[in-house]
C-alpha positions in Angstrom: 38.6 -90.3 64.8 36.6 -91.1 68.0 34.7 -88.5 68.3 33.0 -88.9 64.9 31.7 -92.0 66.3 29.5 -89.3 69.1 26.5 -87.8 67.8 24.9 -84.4 67.7 20.7 -83.1 68.7 20.0 -81.4 66.0 16.0 -80.6 66.6 14.1 -83.8 67.0 17.2 -85.8 65.0 20.5 -87.3 66.4 22.8 -86.7 63.7 26.4 -88.5 63.2 29.0 -86.1 63.5 30.6 -86.8 60.2 27.2 -86.4 58.7 27.5 -83.0 60.1 31.0 -82.1 58.6 29.9 -83.6 55.1 26.4 -81.8 54.5 28.0 -78.2 54.3 30.4 -79.6 52.1 27.8 -81.4 49.5 25.6 -78.2 49.7 28.1 -75.5 48.6 29.3 -78.2 46.0 25.5 -77.9 44.5 25.1 -74.4 45.4 27.2 -73.5 42.1 24.4 -75.8 39.9 21.6 -73.8 41.6 23.2 -70.7 40.5 23.4 -71.7 37.1 20.1 -72.8 36.9 18.8 -69.2 39.1 20.2 -67.6 36.2 17.6 -69.2 33.9 15.2 -66.6 35.8 16.9 -63.8 37.1 20.0 -61.5 36.7 23.3 -62.0 38.9 22.0 -59.5 41.4 18.3 -61.2 42.3 20.1 -64.5 43.3 22.2 -62.5 45.6 19.4 -61.3 47.5 17.2 -64.1 47.0 19.0 -66.8 48.6 20.2 -64.3 51.2 16.8 -63.3 52.0 16.2 -66.7 52.6 18.9 -68.1 54.4 18.6 -65.3 56.6 14.7 -66.4 57.3 15.9 -69.6 57.7 18.9 -68.7 60.0 16.4 -66.9 61.9 14.2 -70.3 62.8 17.3 -71.3 64.9 17.5 -70.0 68.4 21.1 -70.1 68.8 21.2 -67.4 65.9 19.1 -65.0 67.8 21.3 -64.7 71.2 21.9 -61.1 71.2 25.4 -59.6 70.4 26.9 -56.4 71.6 26.1 -53.1 69.9 29.9 -52.7 69.8 30.3 -55.8 67.7 28.1 -54.1 64.7 30.6 -52.4 62.9 32.7 -55.3 62.4 29.7 -57.5 61.9 28.7 -55.6 59.1 32.3 -55.3 57.5 31.9 -59.6 57.9 28.6 -58.9 56.2 30.1 -57.3 53.3 33.2 -59.4 52.6 31.4 -62.4 53.9 28.1 -62.2 52.0 27.8 -59.5 50.2 30.3 -58.9 47.8 31.3 -62.9 47.0 28.1 -64.0 46.5 27.2 -61.0 43.8 30.2 -62.0 42.0 29.8 -65.9 41.6 26.3 -65.4 39.2 28.5 -63.1 37.3 31.5 -64.8 37.0 28.5 -68.0 36.0 27.6 -65.5 33.3 31.4 -66.5 32.0 32.4 -69.8 33.2 30.8 -73.1 34.0 29.6 -73.5 37.4 32.0 -76.9 38.1 35.0 -74.4 37.1 33.7 -72.2 39.7 33.3 -74.6 42.8 36.4 -76.4 41.6 38.4 -72.4 42.0 36.4 -72.0 45.5 39.0 -74.9 46.9 42.0 -72.1 47.0 39.7 -69.9 49.7 41.5 -71.9 52.8 44.6 -70.9 51.0 43.5 -67.2 50.8 42.7 -67.3 54.6 45.9 -68.8 55.5 48.0 -66.0 53.5 45.6 -63.2 55.1 45.7 -65.0 58.4 49.7 -65.1 58.5 49.6 -61.4 57.2 47.4 -60.0 60.1 50.0 -61.7 62.5 52.5 -60.4 61.0 54.5 -63.4 61.0 55.9 -65.9 58.2 54.3 -69.0 58.0 55.8 -72.1 59.0 57.5 -74.6 56.4 55.0 -76.9 56.1 51.9 -74.6 55.7 54.5 -72.5 52.6 54.6 -75.6 51.4 50.7 -76.6 51.1 50.3 -72.6 50.0 52.9 -73.3 47.1 51.1 -76.8 46.5 48.0 -75.2 46.5 48.0 -71.9 44.6 49.9 -73.8 41.8 46.9 -76.2 41.8 44.9 -73.1 41.2 46.9 -71.4 38.5 46.4 -75.4 36.8 42.4 -75.2 37.1 42.7 -71.6 35.8 45.0 -72.1 32.8 42.8 -73.6 30.3 40.3 -71.1 30.7 42.5 -68.1 30.4 42.9 -68.9 26.4 38.8 -69.4 26.2 38.8 -65.5 25.7 38.3 -62.4 27.4 34.8 -63.0 28.9 36.3 -66.3 30.6 39.5 -64.5 32.1 36.5 -61.9 33.3 34.6 -64.9 35.2 38.2 -66.2 36.7 39.0 -62.7 38.1 35.1 -62.6 39.4 35.9 -65.7 41.2 39.8 -65.0 42.7 37.9 -61.7 44.1 35.4 -63.6 45.8 37.9 -66.0 47.6 40.5 -63.4 48.0 37.1 -61.6 50.2 36.4 -64.7 52.2 39.9 -64.9 52.7 39.7 -61.2 54.9 36.3 -62.2 55.5 36.7 -65.5 58.1 39.9 -63.7 59.5 37.7 -61.0 60.8 35.3 -63.3 61.5 36.9 -65.7 64.0 37.2 -63.9 67.4 33.6 -61.9 66.8 32.7 -65.9 66.8 34.3 -66.6 69.4 32.8 -64.4 71.7 29.9 -64.5 70.4 29.1 -67.6 68.7 28.8 -68.4 65.2 25.2 -68.4 64.4 24.4 -64.9 65.8 27.1 -63.5 63.9 26.5 -65.0 60.6 22.7 -64.1 61.0 22.9 -60.9 61.7 26.2 -60.6 58.9 23.3 -61.7 56.5 20.6 -59.1 57.4 23.7 -56.5 56.7 23.7 -58.4 53.2 20.4 -58.1 52.8 20.0 -55.0 53.0 23.8 -54.2 50.7 21.9 -56.3 47.8 18.1 -55.2 48.0 18.7 -51.6 45.5 20.2 -54.4 42.3 18.4 -57.6 43.7 14.6 -56.2 44.0 15.1 -55.1 40.8 15.5 -58.4 39.2 13.8 -60.3 41.4 10.7 -58.2 40.1 11.2 -58.9 36.6 11.4 -62.8 36.6 9.1 -65.3 35.7 9.3 -68.2 37.6 9.6 -71.6 36.6 9.6 -74.6 37.9 13.6 -75.7 37.9 15.2 -72.3 39.0 12.3 -71.5 41.6 13.5 -74.6 43.5 17.2 -74.1 42.5 16.7 -70.6 44.4 14.9 -72.0 47.0 17.6 -74.8 47.8 20.5 -72.5 47.4 18.9 -70.1 49.6 17.3 -72.4 52.5 20.0 -75.2 52.6 23.6 -73.1 51.0 23.0 -69.9 52.9 21.2 -71.4 56.0 21.4 -74.7 57.6 24.3 -75.6 56.1 26.2 -73.0 58.4 24.0 -74.5 61.7 25.6 -77.7 60.3 28.9 -76.8 60.2 28.3 -75.0 63.6 27.4 -77.8 65.4 30.1 -79.8 63.7 32.6 -76.7 65.3 31.3 -77.5 68.4 31.7 -81.3 68.4 34.7 -82.1 66.6 36.3 -79.2 66.3 36.5 -76.1 64.4 39.5 -76.9 62.0 38.2 -80.8 61.5 34.8 -79.2 60.8 36.1 -77.2 57.8 37.3 -80.2 56.3 33.5 -80.1 55.0 35.5 -77.3 52.0 37.4 -80.6 50.4 34.0 -81.9 49.2 32.9 -78.5 47.2 34.7 -79.0 44.3 34.4 -83.1 43.7 30.4 -81.7 43.6 30.4 -79.1 42.0 32.7 -80.8 38.7 30.1 -84.2 39.0 27.2 -82.1 39.3 28.8 -79.2 36.7 29.2 -82.3 34.2 26.6 -85.1 35.1 23.9 -82.7 35.1 24.8 -79.5 33.0 27.4 -81.3 30.4 29.8 -78.8 31.3 32.9 -79.5 29.5 36.2 -79.1 32.0 39.4 -79.8 30.8 41.5 -82.6 32.3 44.4 -80.1 33.1 42.0 -78.2 35.4 40.8 -81.2 36.9 44.1 -82.3 38.1 44.4 -78.4 39.3 42.2 -78.6 41.6 43.3 -82.6 43.1 46.8 -80.6 43.6 45.0 -77.2 45.2 43.3 -80.0 47.7 46.2 -82.2 47.9 48.0 -78.5 48.9 45.4 -77.4 51.3 45.3 -80.8 52.9 49.7 -80.9 53.6 48.8 -76.9 55.3 46.2 -78.9 57.3 46.9 -81.8 58.4 48.7 -81.3 61.8 45.8 -79.4 63.0 43.7 -82.1 61.9 45.8 -84.8 63.9 45.9 -82.8 66.7 42.1 -82.1 66.8 42.1 -86.2 66.8 43.6 -86.2 70.1 42.1 -83.6 71.9 38.5 -83.2 72.9 36.5 -81.2 70.9 35.4 -77.6 72.6 31.9 -77.6 73.3 31.2 -74.0 71.6 29.8 -73.3 68.6 32.9 -71.3 67.1 32.7 -71.7 63.7 36.2 -71.4 61.8 35.1 -71.8 58.2 37.4 -72.6 55.5 34.4 -73.0 52.7 34.0 -72.1 49.8 30.6 -71.2 48.8 28.9 -70.4 46.9 
């Protein structure tokens, strides 16, 4: 863990590496609360468009994100824009009209599992035994998270299915994005993918935004969701990946379920079944078990100095 004692320059600030890892997890965990607050002012499509627009504007301030990419990469980047941003970020607000923000955040714990499943399918190989055990534990945990909600009526079932559709989309997107990020860097790919997503969400999002009657809480929630959840968090994680390695940096995902749970219960007074909480712990444990060898390996190898982002995230 010696690398975590190093410091990374970020603008005028010198940031500890552990903070670079923690910040995205905290931000993305809070994003589900911001979505719930934003729904008080605008519709789901408006939330997706506003957060992407603000996130794009935020990322554009960072010179690293403005580095050029080859024209031939744009079709793949456009597909990443659909699968990583436009589709899943539209699904979460619709889901939170039906289920709690806490449950939405907790179910995002399965993103690393689906990413590993898709990666194995693309490679055409059976995962190692440890990975299979971790996947089994994690998927059991996901089932426990969703089980109490499945008995709350049709609307809740639809909400859970929307969340699962979003996280499956993440699983494909993160695998498609990896070679692009390795070639061009994380932030240039993310910036352009978000541009595609802004264009795709505008037809439904702009009418929602034009009909908004802003009040302080939804306004600042969407500002935070876009600037930090869809902007700064990616910069922080990309910087951490360049310092301590992509696998260790993606440990930020472990913070998302507990942060979403705590904020949902303490700020919004949401009720979450104990079985769902236990399932979230099991799911995170399965992910940790599956990825621990990679994390341990990066403890013994100097982290690469690139900003490649292999984000096993759950955003929201």
